[in-house]
MARBA-3410 file (N, C-alpha, C, O; in Angstrom, 1 decimal):
167
0.9,-1.3,-0.1,0.0,-0.1,0.1,1.0,1.1,0.0,1.9,1.1,0.8 ~ 0.9,2.0,-0.8,1.8,3.3,-1.3,0.8,4.5,-0.8,-0.4,4.5,-0.8 ~ 1.8,5.5,-0.4,1.1,6.6,0.0,1.0,7.5,-1.3,1.9,7.9,-2.0 ~ -0.3,7.8,-1.5,-0.8,9.0,-2.6,-0.7,8.2,-4.1,-0.8,8.8,-5.1 ~ -0.5,6.9,-4.1,-0.3,6.4,-5.4,-1.4,6.6,-6.2,-2.4,6.2,-5.7
-1.4,7.3,-7.3,-2.6,8.1,-8.4,-3.3,6.9,-9.0,-4.5,6.6,-8.9 ~ -2.2,6.1,-9.8,-3.0,5.1,-10.8,-3.4,3.9,-10.5,-4.1,3.3,-11.2 ~ -2.8,3.3,-9.1,-3.5,2.1,-8.9,-4.9,2.0,-8.2,-5.1,2.3,-7.0 ~ -5.7,1.5,-9.0,-7.2,1.7,-8.5,-7.5,0.0,-8.3,-8.7,-0.3,-8.1 ~ -6.7,-0.9,-8.4,-6.9,-2.2,-7.8,-6.7,-2.7,-6.4,-7.0,-3.8,-6.0
-6.1,-1.4,-5.8,-5.8,-1.7,-4.4,-7.1,-1.6,-3.5,-7.8,-0.6,-3.7 ~ -7.6,-2.6,-2.4,-8.8,-2.4,-1.8,-8.6,-1.5,-0.6,-9.6,-1.0,-0.1 ~ -7.6,-1.3,-0.2,-7.0,-0.3,0.9,-6.2,0.5,0.6,-5.1,0.1,0.1 ~ -6.3,1.9,0.9,-5.1,2.6,0.7,-4.8,3.5,1.9,-5.5,3.4,2.8 ~ -3.8,4.4,1.9,-3.4,5.4,2.9,-3.2,6.7,2.1,-2.4,6.7,1.2
-4.0,7.9,2.4,-3.5,8.9,1.6,-3.6,10.0,2.5,-4.1,9.9,3.6 ~ -3.2,11.1,2.1,-3.2,12.5,2.7,-4.3,13.4,2.2,-4.3,13.6,1.0 ~ -5.1,13.7,2.9,-6.3,14.5,3.1,-6.6,15.5,3.8,-5.9,15.5,4.8 ~ -7.5,16.7,3.6,-7.8,17.5,4.4,-9.3,17.5,4.9,-10.2,17.3,4.1 ~ -9.6,17.7,6.2,-11.0,17.5,6.4,-11.7,18.8,6.3,-11.5,19.8,7.0
-12.8,18.5,5.0,-13.5,20.0,4.7,-14.6,20.3,5.5,-14.8,21.4,6.0 ~ -15.4,19.1,5.8,-16.6,19.4,6.8,-16.8,18.1,7.3,-16.4,17.0,6.9 ~ -17.9,18.3,8.7,-18.5,17.0,9.5,-19.5,17.7,9.7,-19.6,18.9,10.0 ~ -20.6,16.5,9.5,-22.2,16.8,10.1,-22.4,15.5,10.7,-22.0,14.4,10.6 ~ -23.3,16.0,11.5,-24.2,14.7,11.9,-25.3,14.4,11.3,-26.2,15.2,11.0
-25.4,12.9,11.2,-26.5,12.5,10.3,-27.3,11.4,11.1,-26.9,11.1,12.2 ~ -28.4,10.7,10.8,-29.0,9.7,11.4,-28.1,8.6,11.7,-28.1,8.3,12.9 ~ -27.4,8.0,10.9,-26.5,7.0,11.2,-25.0,7.1,11.7,-24.2,6.2,11.8 ~ -24.8,8.6,12.2,-23.5,9.0,12.5,-22.9,10.2,12.0,-23.6,10.8,11.2 ~ -21.9,10.6,12.1,-21.1,11.7,11.7,-20.5,11.4,10.0,-19.9,10.4,9.7
-20.9,12.2,9.2,-20.4,12.2,8.0,-19.2,13.2,7.8,-19.4,14.4,8.0 ~ -18.2,12.8,7.3,-16.7,13.3,7.1,-16.6,13.8,5.4,-17.0,13.0,4.5 ~ -16.3,14.9,5.2,-15.9,15.2,3.7,-14.6,15.5,3.8,-14.1,16.2,4.7 ~ -14.0,14.9,2.6,-12.4,15.0,2.8,-12.0,15.6,1.2,-12.7,15.4,0.2 ~ -10.9,16.5,1.2,-10.1,16.7,0.1,-9.1,15.9,-0.1,-8.1,15.9,0.7
-9.1,15.1,-1.1,-7.9,13.9,-1.2,-7.1,14.4,-2.7,-7.6,14.0,-3.7 ~ -6.1,15.1,-2.7,-5.4,15.9,-3.7,-5.1,14.4,-4.7,-5.3,14.4,-5.9 ~ -4.8,13.3,-4.2,-4.2,12.0,-4.9,-5.5,11.6,-5.6,-5.3,10.8,-6.5 ~ -6.6,11.9,-5.5,-7.7,11.6,-6.1,-7.9,12.1,-7.9,-8.4,11.5,-8.8 ~ -7.4,13.2,-7.9,-7.3,14.2,-8.8,-8.6,14.3,-9.2,-8.8,14.3,-10.4
-9.7,14.4,-8.2,-11.1,14.8,-8.5,-11.3,16.4,-8.3,-10.7,17.2,-7.5 ~ -12.3,16.7,-9.1,-13.0,18.2,-8.9,-13.9,18.3,-7.6,-14.2,19.4,-7.2 ~ -14.2,17.1,-7.0,-15.3,16.8,-5.9,-14.6,16.3,-4.7,-13.8,15.4,-4.7 ~ -15.1,16.9,-3.6,-14.5,16.2,-2.5,-15.2,14.8,-2.0,-16.3,14.5,-2.5 ~ -14.6,13.9,-1.1,-14.9,12.6,-1.2,-15.7,12.4,0.6,-15.2,12.8,1.6
-16.5,12.0,0.4,-17.3,11.6,1.6,-17.0,10.1,2.0,-16.7,9.2,1.2 ~ -17.1,10.0,3.5,-16.8,8.8,4.2,-17.7,8.0,5.0,-18.7,8.6,5.4 ~ -17.6,7.0,5.1,-18.9,6.1,6.3,-18.9,6.8,7.5,-17.9,7.5,7.8 ~ -20.0,6.7,8.1,-20.6,7.3,9.3,-19.8,7.1,10.6,-19.8,5.9,10.9 ~ -19.3,7.7,11.3,-18.6,7.5,12.6,-19.3,8.2,13.8,-20.1,9.1,13.7
-18.9,7.5,14.8,-19.1,8.0,16.1,-18.8,9.4,16.5,-17.8,9.9,16.3 ~ -19.8,10.1,17.2,-19.6,11.3,17.7,-18.0,11.5,18.5,-17.2,12.5,18.3 ~ -17.7,10.4,19.3,-16.4,10.3,20.0,-15.3,10.4,19.2,-14.3,11.1,19.4 ~ -15.5,9.6,17.9,-14.5,9.6,16.8,-14.5,10.9,16.0,-13.4,11.5,15.8 ~ -15.5,11.4,15.6,-15.6,12.6,14.8,-15.0,13.9,15.7,-14.6,14.9,15.1
-15.0,13.6,17.1,-14.8,14.9,18.0,-13.2,15.2,17.9,-12.6,16.3,18.0 ~ -12.7,14.1,17.5,-10.9,14.0,17.3,-10.4,14.9,16.3,-9.3,15.3,16.3 ~ -11.2,15.1,15.4,-11.0,15.8,14.1,-11.7,17.2,14.0,-12.8,17.5,14.4 ~ -10.4,18.2,13.1,-10.7,19.4,13.1,-11.0,19.8,11.6,-10.2,19.5,10.7 ~ -12.2,20.5,11.3,-12.5,21.0,9.7,-11.0,21.7,9.7,-10.4,22.1,10.7
-10.6,21.7,8.3,-9.6,22.3,8.0,-8.1,21.8,8.0,-7.1,22.2,7.4 ~ -8.1,20.7,8.9,-6.6,20.2,9.3,-6.2,19.1,8.3,-7.2,18.4,7.9 ~ -5.3,18.9,8.0,-4.6,17.7,7.2,-4.6,16.2,8.1,-4.2,16.2,9.3 ~ -4.8,15.3,7.7,-4.7,13.8,8.2,-4.2,13.1,7.1,-4.3,13.3,5.9 ~ -3.8,12.0,7.8,-3.6,11.0,6.9,-4.2,9.5,7.2,-3.9,8.7,8.0
-5.4,9.4,6.1,-6.4,8.2,6.3,-6.3,7.3,5.5,-5.9,7.3,4.4 ~ -6.7,6.1,6.3,-6.8,4.7,5.8,-8.1,4.6,5.2,-9.0,4.9,6.0 ~ -8.4,4.1,3.9,-9.8,3.9,3.4,-9.7,2.4,2.7,-8.7,1.9,2.1 ~ -10.9,1.8,2.8,-11.2,0.9,1.8,-12.1,1.3,1.1,-13.1,2.0,1.4 ~ -11.8,0.6,-0.5,-12.7,0.9,-1.6,-13.8,-0.2,-1.3,-13.8,-1.3,-0.7
-14.9,0.7,-1.9,-16.5,-0.1,-1.8,-16.8,0.1,-3.2,-16.0,0.0,-4.1 ~ -18.1,0.2,-3.4,-18.7,0.0,-4.5,-18.5,1.1,-5.6,-18.1,2.2,-5.3 ~ -18.9,0.7,-6.8,-18.8,1.5,-7.8,-19.7,2.6,-7.7,-20.7,2.3,-7.1 ~ -19.6,4.0,-8.1,-20.7,4.9,-8.1,-21.4,4.9,-9.4,-21.0,4.2,-10.3 ~ -22.4,5.6,-9.5,-23.6,5.5,-10.8,-23.1,7.0,-11.1,-22.6,7.9,-10.4
-23.3,6.8,-12.4,-23.3,8.0,-13.5,-24.9,8.7,-13.1,-25.8,8.3,-12.4 ~ -24.9,10.1,-13.9,-26.4,10.8,-13.7,-27.4,9.8,-14.7,-28.7,9.9,-14.5 ~ -26.9,9.0,-15.6,-27.9,8.3,-16.3,-28.5,6.7,-15.7,-29.3,6.0,-16.2 ~ -27.7,6.5,-14.6,-27.9,5.4,-13.9,-27.0,4.3,-13.9,-26.9,3.4,-13.0 ~ -26.3,4.4,-15.0,-25.3,3.3,-15.4,-24.0,3.5,-14.4,-23.9,4.7,-14.0
-23.0,2.5,-13.9,-22.2,2.6,-13.3,-21.1,3.1,-14.2,-21.2,3.0,-15.5 ~ -20.1,3.6,-13.4,-19.0,4.5,-13.7,-17.9,3.4,-14.1,-18.0,2.2,-13.7 ~ -17.0,3.7,-14.9,-16.0,2.3,-15.6,-14.8,1.8,-14.1,-14.1,0.8,-14.1 ~ -15.0,2.5,-13.3,-14.0,2.1,-12.4,-12.4,2.3,-12.8,-11.6,1.5,-12.2 ~ -12.0,3.3,-13.7,-10.8,3.6,-14.1,-10.2,4.3,-13.1,-9.0,4.2,-13.0
-10.8,5.2,-12.2,-10.2,6.1,-11.2,-10.6,6.0,-10.0,-11.8,5.8,-9.8 ~ -9.8,6.2,-9.0,-10.2,6.1,-7.6,-11.6,7.1,-7.3,-12.2,6.8,-6.3 ~ -12.0,8.1,-8.0,-12.8,8.6,-7.4,-14.4,8.1,-8.0,-15.5,8.7,-7.9 ~ -14.1,6.9,-8.6,-15.3,6.1,-9.5,-16.0,5.3,-8.4,-17.1,4.8,-8.4 ~ -15.0,5.4,-7.2,-15.8,4.3,-6.0,-16.2,5.1,-4.6,-15.7,6.2,-4.3
-17.1,4.5,-4.0,-17.3,5.1,-2.8,-16.0,4.4,-1.6,-15.8,3.2,-1.7 ~ -15.6,5.0,-0.9,-14.6,4.9,0.1,-15.0,4.5,1.6,-15.6,5.4,2.2 ~ -14.9,3.5,2.2,-15.0,3.8,3.7,-13.7,4.1,4.4,-12.6,3.8,4.0 ~ -14.2,4.7,5.5,-13.0,4.8,6.4,-12.5,3.8,7.3,-13.3,3.4,8.1 ~ -11.3,3.4,7.4,-10.8,2.5,8.2,-10.0,2.9,9.1,-9.8,2.0,10.0
-9.4,4.1,9.3,-8.5,4.6,10.2,-8.2,6.0,9.9,-8.1,6.4,8.8 ~ -8.1,6.8,10.9,-7.3,8.2,10.7,-6.2,8.5,11.6,-6.2,8.2,12.8 ~ -5.3,9.0,11.0,-4.2,9.4,11.6,-4.1,10.9,11.3,-4.5,11.5,10.3 ~ -3.4,11.5,12.7,-3.1,12.8,12.5,-1.4,12.8,12.0,-0.7,12.2,12.7 ~ -0.8,13.4,11.0,0.4,13.0,10.7,1.5,12.9,12.1,1.5,13.7,13.1
2.1,12.0,11.9,3.1,12.0,13.1,2.3,11.3,14.5,2.9,11.2,15.6 ~ 1.0,11.0,14.4,0.2,10.4,15.9,-0.5,9.4,15.1,-0.7,9.4,13.9 ~ -0.9,8.2,16.5,-1.9,7.7,16.1,-3.2,8.0,16.9,-2.9,8.4,18.0 ~ -4.6,7.9,16.6,-5.5,7.9,17.3,-5.7,6.8,18.3,-5.6,5.6,18.0 ~ -6.2,7.4,19.8,-6.4,6.4,20.4,-7.8,5.5,20.3,-9.0,6.0,20.4
-7.6,4.2,20.0,-9.1,3.3,19.9,-9.4,3.4,21.1,-8.8,3.4,22.2 ~ -11.1,3.6,20.7,-12.0,3.7,21.5,-12.4,2.2,22.3,-12.5,1.1,21.8 ~ -12.6,2.4,23.6,-12.8,1.0,24.4,-14.5,0.8,24.5,-14.9,-0.4,24.4 ~ -15.2,1.8,24.6,-16.4,1.6,24.7,-17.5,0.3,24.0,-18.1,-0.5,24.7 ~ -17.4,0.4,22.9,-18.1,-1.0,22.0,-17.3,-2.1,22.4,-17.8,-3.1,22.9
-15.9,-2.0,22.2,-15.1,-3.3,22.5,-15.5,-3.9,23.8,-15.5,-5.1,23.8 ~ -15.8,-3.2,25.0,-16.0,-3.7,26.3,-17.7,-4.2,26.1,-18.2,-5.3,26.4 ~ -18.0,-3.4,25.6,-19.7,-3.8,25.5,-19.8,-5.3,24.6,-20.5,-6.3,25.0 ~ -19.0,-5.2,23.6,-19.3,-6.6,22.8,-18.7,-7.8,23.9,-19.3,-8.8,24.1 ~ -17.6,-7.6,24.4,-16.9,-8.7,25.2,-17.7,-9.2,26.0,-17.6,-10.4,26.3
-19.0,-8.4,26.7,-19.7,-8.9,27.6,-21.0,-9.4,27.4,-21.6,-10.0,28.3 ~ -21.3,-9.0,26.0,-22.6,-9.8,25.4,-22.5,-10.7,24.1,-22.6,-10.2,22.9 ~ -22.2,-12.0,24.3,-21.8,-12.8,23.4,-22.7,-12.7,22.0,-22.1,-12.9,21.0 ~ -24.2,-12.4,21.9,-24.9,-12.0,21.3,-24.5,-10.9,20.4,-24.7,-11.1,19.2 ~ -24.0,-10.0,20.8,-23.8,-8.8,20.3,-22.4,-9.0,19.2,-22.2,-8.6,18.1
-21.5,-9.6,20.1,-20.3,-10.1,19.4,-20.4,-11.0,18.5,-19.5,-11.0,17.6 ~ -21.4,-12.0,18.4,-21.6,-12.8,17.2,-22.3,-11.9,16.2,-22.0,-12.1,15.0 ~ -23.1,-11.1,16.3,-23.5,-10.2,15.4,-22.5,-9.1,14.6,-22.5,-8.8,13.4 ~ -21.7,-8.7,15.4,-20.4,-7.9,15.1,-19.7,-8.6,13.9,-19.5,-8.0,12.9 ~ -19.3,-10.0,14.1,-18.4,-11.0,13.3,-19.1,-11.3,12.3,-18.4,-11.5,11.3
-20.6,-11.6,12.1,-21.5,-11.8,11.3,-21.2,-10.7,10.0,-20.7,-10.8,8.9 ~ -21.8,-9.3,10.6,-21.7,-8.1,9.6,-20.3,-7.9,9.3,-20.1,-7.3,8.2 ~ -19.2,-8.3,10.0,-18.0,-7.8,9.3,-17.7,-8.7,8.1,-17.2,-8.2,7.1 ~ -18.1,-10.2,8.4,-17.9,-11.2,7.4,-19.0,-11.0,6.1,-18.8,-11.5,5.0 ~ -20.1,-10.2,6.2,-20.9,-9.8,5.5,-20.5,-8.7,4.6,-20.7,-8.9,3.4
-19.9,-7.7,4.9,-19.5,-6.9,4.2,-18.1,-7.0,3.6,-17.9,-6.4,2.5 ~ -17.1,-7.9,4.2,-15.9,-8.2,3.4,-16.5,-9.3,2.2,-16.0,-9.2,1.1 ~ -17.4,-10.2,2.6,-18.0,-10.9,1.4,-18.6,-9.9,0.2,-18.4,-10.3,-0.9 ~ -19.0,-9.0,0.4,-19.9,-8.1,-0.4,-18.6,-7.3,-1.0,-18.8,-7.0,-2.2 ~ -17.7,-6.9,-0.6,-16.4,-6.0,-1.1,-15.8,-7.0,-1.8,-15.2,-6.6,-2.8
-15.8,-8.4,-1.4,-15.0,-9.5,-2.1,-15.9,-9.6,-3.6,-15.3,-9.4,-4.7 ~ -17.2,-9.8,-3.5,-18.0,-10.0,-4.5,-17.8,-9.0,-5.7,-17.8,-9.4,-6.9 ~ -17.7,-7.7,-5.3,-17.2,-6.4,-6.1,-16.0,-6.7,-7.0,-15.9,-6.3,-8.2 ~ -15.3,-7.4,-6.4,-14.0,-7.4,-6.9,-14.0,-8.6,-8.2,-13.4,-8.5,-9.3 ~ -14.8,-9.6,-7.7,-14.5,-10.9,-8.6,-15.3,-10.2,-9.8,-14.9,-10.3,-10.9
-16.7,-9.4,-9.6,-17.4,-9.1,-10.6,-16.8,-7.9,-11.6,-17.3,-7.5,-12.7 ~ -15.7,-7.5,-11.0,-15.0,-6.2,-11.8,-13.8,-7.2,-12.2,-12.8,-6.6,-12.6 ~ -13.5,-8.4,-12.4,-12.6,-9.4,-12.9,-11.1,-9.4,-12.1,-10.1,-9.8,-12.6 ~ -11.1,-9.0,-10.9,-9.8,-8.9,-9.8,-9.8,-10.1,-9.1,-10.7,-10.3,-8.4 ~ -8.9,-10.8,-9.3,-8.5,-11.9,-8.6,-8.8,-11.7,-7.3,-8.7,-10.6,-6.9
-9.3,-12.8,-6.5,-9.4,-12.8,-4.8,-9.6,-14.0,-4.3,-10.4,-14.9,-4.7 ~ -8.7,-13.9,-3.2,-8.5,-15.3,-2.4,-9.6,-15.3,-1.2,-10.1,-14.3,-0.7 ~ -9.8,-16.5,-0.7,-10.7,-16.3,0.7,-10.1,-15.8,1.7,-10.7,-15.0,2.4 ~ -8.8,-16.1,1.9,-8.1,-15.7,2.9,-8.1,-14.1,2.9,-7.9,-13.5,3.9 ~ -8.2,-13.5,1.7,-8.5,-12.2,1.5,-9.7,-11.3,2.2,-9.7,-10.2,2.7
-10.6,-12.2,2.0,-12.0,-11.6,2.6,-11.9,-11.9,4.1,-12.5,-11.2,4.9 ~ -11.3,-12.9,4.5,-11.1,-12.9,6.1,-10.3,-11.8,6.8,-10.5,-11.2,7.9 ~ -9.3,-11.5,5.8,-8.5,-10.4,6.5,-9.4,-9.1,6.4,-9.3,-8.3,7.3 ~ -10.0,-8.9,5.5,-10.6,-7.7,5.5,-11.8,-7.6,6.5,-12.2,-6.6,7.1 ~ -12.4,-8.9,6.6,-13.4,-9.2,7.6,-12.9,-8.6,9.2,-13.5,-7.9,10.0
-11.6,-9.3,9.3,-11.0,-8.8,10.7,-10.9,-7.2,10.9,-11.2,-6.7,11.9 ~ -10.5,-6.6,10.0,-10.4,-5.3,9.7,-11.6,-4.6,10.1,-11.7,-3.7,11.0 ~ -12.8,-5.1,9.4,-14.2,-4.3,9.6,-14.5,-4.7,10.9,-15.2,-3.9,11.5 ~ -14.1,-6.0,11.7,-14.7,-6.2,12.8,-13.7,-5.5,13.8,-14.3,-5.4,14.9 ~ -12.5,-5.0,13.9,-12.0,-4.1,14.6,-12.7,-2.9,14.7,-13.3,-2.4,15.6
-12.5,-2.4,13.3,-13.6,-1.0,13.0,-15.0,-0.9,13.7,-15.4,0.2,14.1 ~ -15.7,-2.3,13.8,-17.0,-2.0,14.3,-16.8,-1.9,16.0,-17.6,-1.3,16.7 ~ -15.8,-2.5,16.3,-15.5,-2.5,17.8,-14.6,-1.3,18.1,-14.2,-1.2,19.2 ~ -14.4,-0.3,17.2,-13.8,0.9,17.5,-12.3,0.6,17.8,-11.7,1.6,18.3 ~ -11.6,-0.4,17.6,-10.0,-0.7,17.6,-9.6,-0.3,16.3,-8.5,-0.8,16.1
-10.0,0.3,15.4,-9.2,0.5,14.4,-8.1,1.5,14.6,-8.1,2.4,15.5 ~ -6.9,1.3,13.5,-5.6,1.9,13.5,-5.8,3.2,13.2,-4.8,4.0,13.1
END
């Protein structure tokens, strides 16, 4: 995974430099809008919803190094899918955030709650595997080779994210 590699859209997880443009509270959590210069896009990129505790660690206008996971292709205005030749053709999910030179402190709330509730822990594992499988299916349909072990590795990353232990 190389920093700010512009041409490789085959990567499913990337680390890029970005500036936080805005953050807003929505029904499913906080939405973050990023300016990512390496995407060579005229538009900012939004990332998945995060908790208030996580969102409160980031200040609009500040630069960060963020780790993203590639998700589904976006659609054109006519409803057809984009061709996938550029990074900004995809939706991106936020895996981790770091201020240059620092690591965010993982949150312990969800991890503690899930370790005390076996039903919740099971649901979190299932959700992580489902999301990793969907991401894997997108790769296979795009013609990208994918190993079952890759899906399990991504599921582990998603599970850590669900528990609030992302790096």
